[in-house]
C-alpha positions in Angstrom: 0.0 0.0 0.0 2.8 2.4 0.9 4.4 1.7 -2.5 1.2 2.7 -4.3 1.0 5.9 -2.2 4.6 6.9 -3.0 4.1 6.1 -6.6 1.0 8.3 -6.7 2.8 11.2 -5.0 5.6 11.0 -7.5 3.2 11.2 -10.4 1.5 14.2 -8.9 4.8 15.9 -8.3 5.8 15.5 -11.9 2.7 17.4 -13.0 3.7 20.5 -10.9 5.6 23.4 -12.4 9.4 22.7 -12.2 10.0 25.7 -9.8 7.3 24.5 -7.4 8.5 20.9 -7.6 12.0 22.0 -6.9 11.0 24.0 -3.8 9.1 21.0 -2.4 12.0 18.6 -3.2 14.5 21.0 -1.5 12.5 21.2 1.6 11.9 17.5 1.7 15.5 16.5 1.2 16.6 19.1 3.7 14.2 17.9 6.4 15.3 14.4 5.9 18.9 15.5 6.1 18.3 17.3 9.4 16.5 14.3 10.9 19.2 11.8 9.8 22.0 14.0 11.0 20.3 15.4 14.1 23.1 14.4 16.6 26.6 14.6 15.2 30.1 14.1 16.7 32.3 17.1 17.3 36.0 17.2 16.4 38.6 19.8 17.2 42.0 20.7 15.7 44.5 23.1 17.4 47.8 24.2 15.9 50.0 27.2 15.1 48.9 29.0 11.9 51.9 28.8 9.5 53.7 32.1 9.0 52.6 33.4 12.4 53.1 32.6 16.1 49.3 32.4 16.6 47.5 29.2 17.7 44.1 28.6 16.2 41.3 26.2 16.9 39.0 24.8 14.3 36.0 22.7 15.3 34.3 20.3 12.8 30.8 18.9 13.3 30.1 15.5 11.7 32.2 13.2 9.5 32.4 15.1 6.3 35.1 13.9 3.8 36.2 17.5 3.2 37.5 18.1 6.7 41.0 16.6 6.2 41.4 19.0 3.2 40.3 21.9 5.3 42.9 21.1 8.0 45.6 20.9 5.4 44.6 24.1 3.7 44.4 26.0 7.0 47.4 24.6 8.8 49.6 23.2 5.9 49.7 19.7 7.2 47.7 16.7 8.3 46.5 16.9 12.0 44.4 14.1 13.5 41.4 15.7 15.0 40.4 15.2 18.6 36.9 13.8 19.3 35.3 16.2 21.8 31.6 15.4 22.2 28.5 15.1 20.2 25.8 17.8 19.5 22.4 18.5 17.9 21.7 21.2 15.4 19.5 23.2 17.9 22.4 23.2 20.4 24.7 24.5 17.6 22.3 27.3 16.7 22.0 28.4 20.3 25.8 28.5 20.8 26.3 25.0 22.2 29.8 23.5 21.8 31.4 26.8 20.7 34.0 27.6 23.3 37.4 28.9 22.3 36.9 28.3 18.6 38.2 30.4 15.8 36.4 28.5 13.1 33.3 26.4 13.8 32.1 24.3 10.8 28.7 22.8 10.6 27.3 20.7 7.6 24.2 22.6 6.5 21.7 22.4 3.7 19.6 24.8 1.6 17.0 25.1 4.3 19.2 25.3 7.5 22.0 27.5 6.0 19.8 30.7 5.8 19.0 30.3 9.5 22.7 30.2 10.3 23.2 33.3 8.0 20.7 35.3 10.0 22.8 34.8 13.2 26.0 35.9 11.3 27.5 32.7 10.0 29.0 32.4 6.5 27.8 29.9 3.9 30.8 28.1 2.4 30.4 25.7 -0.5 31.6 22.2 0.3 33.4 22.3 -3.0 33.8 24.5 -6.1 32.7 23.4 -9.5 35.1 24.0 -12.4 33.8 24.1 -16.0 35.3 24.9 -19.3 33.1 26.8 -21.9 33.7 25.0 -25.1 31.8 27.6 -27.1 35.1 29.5 -27.0 37.8 28.6 -29.5 40.8 26.4 -28.3 43.1 29.4 -28.7 40.9 31.4 -26.3 40.6 28.5 -23.9 44.3 28.1 -23.8 45.1 31.8 -23.9 46.9 32.0 -20.5 50.6 32.2 -20.5 51.0 29.1 -18.3 48.8 27.0 -20.7 50.7 28.2 -23.8 54.1 27.3 -22.2 52.8 23.9 -21.1 51.4 23.2 -24.6 54.9 23.7 -26.1 56.4 21.3 -23.5 53.7 18.6 -24.3 54.3 18.9 -28.0 57.9 17.9 -27.6 56.9 14.7 -25.7 55.3 13.0 -28.7 52.5 11.5 -26.6 49.7 9.7 -28.4 46.1 9.1 -27.2 43.4 6.5 -27.6 39.9 5.7 -26.3 40.0 2.6 -24.3 37.4 -0.1 -23.6 36.2 0.1 -20.0 35.6 -3.7 -19.9 39.1 -4.4 -20.9 41.1 -1.6 -19.2 39.3 -0.3 -16.2 40.6 -2.7 -13.6 44.2 -2.1 -14.6 43.6 1.7 -14.6 42.0 1.6 -11.2 44.6 -0.5 -9.3 47.8 0.4 -11.1 47.2 4.1 -12.0 44.3 5.8 -10.1 44.8 4.4 -6.6 48.6 5.0 -6.6 48.2 8.5 -8.0 45.6 9.6 -5.4 47.6 8.1 -2.5 50.9 9.7 -3.5 49.5 13.1 -4.3 46.9 13.5 -1.5 48.2 11.2 1.2 46.0 11.5 4.4 43.6 13.8 2.5 42.8 11.2 -0.1 39.1 10.5 -0.7 39.0 7.2 -2.8 35.9 5.8 -4.2 35.6 2.0 -4.4 36.2 0.1 -7.6 32.5 -0.9 -7.7 31.3 2.7 -7.5 33.6 4.0 -10.2 32.9 1.0 -12.4 29.2 1.9 -12.2 30.0 5.5 -13.2 31.9 4.3 -16.2 28.8 2.6 -17.6 28.2 5.9 -19.2 31.8 6.8 -20.0 35.1 5.8 -21.3 38.9 6.0 -20.6 41.1 8.4 -22.6 44.5 6.9 -22.4 47.9 8.5 -23.0 50.8 6.5 -24.5 54.5 6.9 -25.2 56.3 4.5 -27.6 53.3 2.2 -27.3 53.4 2.1 -23.5 50.2 3.0 -21.6 51.2 5.6 -19.1 47.9 7.0 -17.8 44.3 7.9 -18.4 41.4 10.0 -17.5 37.8 8.9 -16.9 35.3 10.8 -19.0 31.5 10.5 -18.6 28.9 11.8 -21.0 26.5 13.6 -18.7 24.3 14.8 -21.6 24.5 15.7 -25.3 26.2 19.0 -24.3 28.3 18.2 -21.2 31.3 15.9 -20.9 32.5 15.3 -17.3 36.0 14.6 -16.1 35.5 12.0 -13.4 39.1 11.2 -12.3 42.5 10.5 -13.7 45.8 8.9 -12.8 49.2 7.7 -14.2 51.1 4.5 -13.7 52.2 3.8 -10.2 51.8 7.5 -9.3 55.3 7.9 -10.6 56.6 11.5 -10.0 58.7 11.3 -13.2 55.6 11.0 -15.3 54.2 14.1 -13.5 57.5 16.0 -14.2 57.0 15.0 -17.9 53.7 16.8 -18.1 51.5 13.7 -18.2 48.5 15.5 -16.6 48.9 18.5 -18.9 48.9 16.2 -21.9 45.7 14.6 -20.7 44.1 17.9 -20.0 44.9 19.3 -23.5 43.6 16.2 -25.2 40.5 16.0 -23.0 39.6 19.6 -24.0 40.4 19.1 -27.6 38.4 15.8 -27.7 35.3 17.4 -26.1 35.5 20.4 -28.5 35.8 18.3 -31.6 32.9 16.1 -30.6 30.4 18.9 -30.2 30.2 19.2 -26.4 29.4 22.7 -25.2 30.9 22.2 -21.7 33.7 20.2 -20.1 33.0 19.6 -16.4 36.5 19.7 -15.1 35.7 18.3 -11.7 35.6 20.0 -8.3 38.1 21.7 -6.0 38.3 22.7 -2.3 36.6 25.9 -1.1 39.7 28.0 -0.8 41.0 30.5 -3.5 44.5 29.3 -2.5 43.7 25.7 -3.7 46.4 24.5 -6.1 44.1 22.3 -8.0 41.8 25.2 -8.6 44.7 27.3 -9.9 45.7 24.5 -12.3 42.2 24.1 -13.7 41.9 27.9 -14.1 45.1 27.9 -16.0 43.5 25.6 -18.6 40.5 27.8 -19.1 38.1 26.6 -16.4 35.6 28.9 -14.7 34.5 28.4 -11.1 31.2 28.4 -9.4 29.4 27.2 -6.2 27.3 24.0 -6.5 23.8 24.6 -7.8 20.5 22.9 -7.2 19.7 20.8 -10.3 18.0 17.6 -11.3 19.9 14.6 -12.6 17.0 12.6 -14.0 14.6 12.4 -11.0 17.4 12.9 -8.4 17.9 16.4 -7.0 21.5 17.4 -6.3 23.1 20.5 -4.6 20.9 20.6 -1.6 23.5 19.4 1.0 26.5 21.2 -0.6 27.1 23.9 2.1 29.0 24.3 5.3 27.9 27.0 7.8 31.0 28.7 9.2 31.1 30.7 12.4 34.1 33.0 12.6 35.1 34.9 15.8 36.8 37.9 14.4 37.7 39.1 17.9 40.2 36.3 18.1 43.7 36.5 16.7 43.4 32.9 15.5 40.5 33.6 13.3 42.3 36.6 11.8 45.4 34.6 11.2 43.5 31.8 9.5 41.6 34.1 7.2 44.8 36.1 6.4 46.7 32.9 5.3 43.7 31.1 3.8 40.8 33.1 2.6 37.5 31.2 2.1 34.9 31.1 -0.6 31.4 32.3 0.7 28.0 32.4 -0.9 26.4 35.8 -0.1 23.0 36.8 -1.5 23.3 34.0 -4.0 26.7 35.1 -5.3 30.1 33.5 -4.8 32.8 35.7 -3.2 35.9 35.4 -1.1 36.3 36.5 2.5 39.7 37.1 4.2 41.4 39.2 6.7 44.2 41.5 5.5 44.6 39.0 2.7 46.3 39.7 -0.6 44.3 39.0 -3.8 45.8 35.9 -5.4 47.2 36.7 -8.8 44.9 34.2 -10.6 41.9 36.2 -9.3 43.1 39.7 -10.1 41.4 39.8 -13.5 38.2 38.6 -12.0 38.3 41.1 -9.1 38.9 43.9 -11.6 35.8 42.7 -13.4 33.7 42.8 -10.3 34.2 39.6 -8.4 34.1 40.3 -4.7 37.2 39.7 -2.6 36.2 41.0 0.8 38.7 41.7 3.5 36.6 41.7 6.7 39.0 44.0 8.4 38.3 46.8 6.1 35.2 47.9 8.1 36.9 47.7 11.4 38.9 51.0 11.4 38.3 51.4 15.2 39.9 48.2 16.0 43.3 48.9 17.8 44.7 45.6 16.4 43.9 46.5 12.8 46.9 46.3 10.5 47.3 47.8 7.0 45.2 45.6 4.7 45.1 44.9 1.0 42.8 47.3 -0.7 40.3 46.0 -3.2 41.7 46.2 -6.8 40.2 48.9 -9.0 
């Protein structure tokens, strides 16, 4: 009987206008999320902020896979978090568990995040989407100086490329290329999907392999999301060998991936996701190859709704030296009034963002409105 009711409800929902259906689905998913994650463990990391003599404390709620990357970005190394207690969402909203914290990070969703914003918290995307607009010419996509230089290096390597059968090649790729590459490059921060999960993903994709003198050196996983979007799912090179990295193996795959997508009529290349910090090296690399950046959006993938749970609510105590030191060294992406921006403290606009800032992208130094603060130091003025 319950199956019949659920089926009837689904049919009714499909008849609603998309905007109404989306709102109902967002609320439904968010409520389920709150109920399922009502009580969560609390972890704390304390360390000296690199480049300063200031100790900072960061508290994480829940077991989100992004937290190790946060610790590495904020403190420059892996630190095992200390389990402190557990807590409910209501306790968090009324100040529970927030003692001597510089950053307090809570996994929110599209319904709960606005409530945290009302009490002064920031809305940080759990990751940043990177996409390349293939409506542009290849010369425009690769117009940056770094890309042009790397293209010349790759041309001298005489690499060749081929589409590989998933059935015949994926197991070797996963165990001999992907796993070693992720383990070597990301160490404790590595988030590794299982063979079964990625093999399922590849039911709609293929491997683009790179070869030298007939030897298979590496590959990237490409998935056809739609007739207009090709998605980069992951990539690796044999044994995670640093010599292959030095020989521009990833750049070779990146160039071929963009070229393949362009030639085959795709309008967008989804170049994967990056961490929510404008200092992220992976983000800089993807921007070098023409990728734009954006916060995750709410969208349907078939009948499934994605983008609802893709936020962290971040409380920052700007009265504390630790908070200031963290934001100075590692500014953070924030979604404010629906727009992506960067927040920092006396932070210098990173060179890869200067063009965007000049064009109107917000890089907000939170100290710029605190002229009466005796501890205020000279801060980087917004570029004009």
